[in-house]
N, C-alpha and C positions, 0 to 999 in steps of 0.2 A: 788345510790344517786340522780341520775337525776329523777327517778321515784318519789322519795320521794320529791324532789323540786317541781315537777310538781302537785303532789297531794296536797301539802301545798298551792300552788298558787290557785288551784281550790277550796279548802276548804276556804281559806281566802276570795276569791271573793263571794263565796256562803254565808258565814256567815255574811259578810259585807252588802250584799244585803238584807238579812233577816232582819238585825238590822236596815237599812235604812227604810225598808217597815214597820216595827213595831215601828219606832221611838225609838229604844233602844240603848242608848250610850254604854252600856256594850257589846252588840253583835257587834257593829261596831268597838269597840276598839279590841274585840277578833279577828275579821276578819282582821283588820289591823296588828295585832300581828302575825297572821298566814302568811300573805303576807310577812310581814317584816322578819319573820323566813326563809322563802323560799329565799328571796333576800340575807340575811346573808349567808345562806348554799351555795348560788350560788357564792358569792364572795370568800368564803373558797375554794370551789372546783376549781374556776378559778385560785387562787394563788397558789394552789396545782400543778395543771396541768402546770402553767407557770414555776414553780420551777423544775418540772420533765423534761420538754422539753428545757428550756433555762438556767437553773441553776441560775435563778434570784430569790432571796428571797424577797417577798413583804409582808410576813405575819405580820410584825410588823405595817406596814403602814395600812393594812386592819384591823388589830386589833384595832387600834387608831380610824379609820373611824367607825367601828362597835360600839365601846364604845360611840363615839359621838352620833351616831343614837340611841343607847339605851337610853342614857341620855335625849335626846331630846324627844323621844317617852314617856318616863316615866313622864316628865314635862308636856307634853300635856295632858295625860291621867289624870294625878293628878289635873291639872287646870279645866279639864272638870268635873271631879268628885266634886271638890269644888264648881264649879258653879251650878251643880245640886242640891247639898246639900243646899248651901246658897241662891239659887235662883238667876236667871239672869234677867236683865231687859227686859221687853217686848218692842219691837221695837215701835217707835213712829207712824209708819203707822198704826199698828194694834189699838193702843190706839185711833188715830184720826178716824178710820173707826167705832169703837165702839160708840165713842161719837156722830158721824154723825148719826149712827142708832138711838140712843136714841133721839137726837134732832129732828128727822123726826116725832116722835109720837106726836099726838095732845096733847096740853096743856103742852108740855115741851119746855121752852124757852131756856134752856142751861143745859149742863152736865159739871161738873167740878170735879176735884180731884178723878179721876178714879184710883183705886188701885187695881192691880192684884197680886195674889200669885199663884205661881207655885207648884203644888203637884204631880209632875211626868209628864211623856210625854203626851202633850196635855190635862192636867187637870189644869185648871185655875179657881180660885175662887176670886171674886172681890167685891168691893163696889164703890159707886158712889154718888155724890151729884148732885141733879137736880133742876132747877129752874122752878117754876109753878105759875100760877096766884094766887094772894092772896085770891081770892074769892072761891077757891076750899075748899071743906069740907073733914073731915076724910073719909066719906063714898065714896067719889069720889077719893080720893088719894090712898086708898088701892088697888082698881082695876087697877088703872094707874101703881102702882108699880109692880103688878103681871104681867101686860102686858109688861112693860119694861123687867122684868127678863125673861119671856117667849121668847120675840122676840130676846133678846141678846143671850140666850141659843141656840135658834133654828139657828140664823144666824152666830154666832161666837163660839159656843160650849164653853160658859164661863158662869158659875154660879154666878150671882150677888146676894150675900146674904144680902146685906145691901145698902138700898137706903135712903139717907137723903135728905129731901126736904127744899128748900128755897122758899120763896114767895116774 
């Protein structure tokens, strides 16, 4: 049983590291689950050894603790899955960095209403409204929009599919 616990700990650490490396919540959860299994098995083993050598029975208490941890882990995994499905808010720092990048481009006076949609790990698609000089023509605006899209993709790995202009 001790070998099983050690192998579960190693497996949990390995799978969790791979999940973090590839930004996969499912693998991270699986790694955490394996680690948690090892901890639960250890607690059962300790309570059995304690009973054998001291005749003190703590199985019921360990069972309650295990139940609480299982419920807590289930809720955390559920909430993480719901956030992935429904999409989670992009942090303000990232939004501000993207807006600053856009505003540094020549003829862009401001960037507003940046909307980002998450489509999986590190996959964002977005749209933005930009303010430009009212003297720009359609022939000048199109290359500007392409330039903005390319710079944001290159710098932030975000696809801007819609750029609305204000003058």
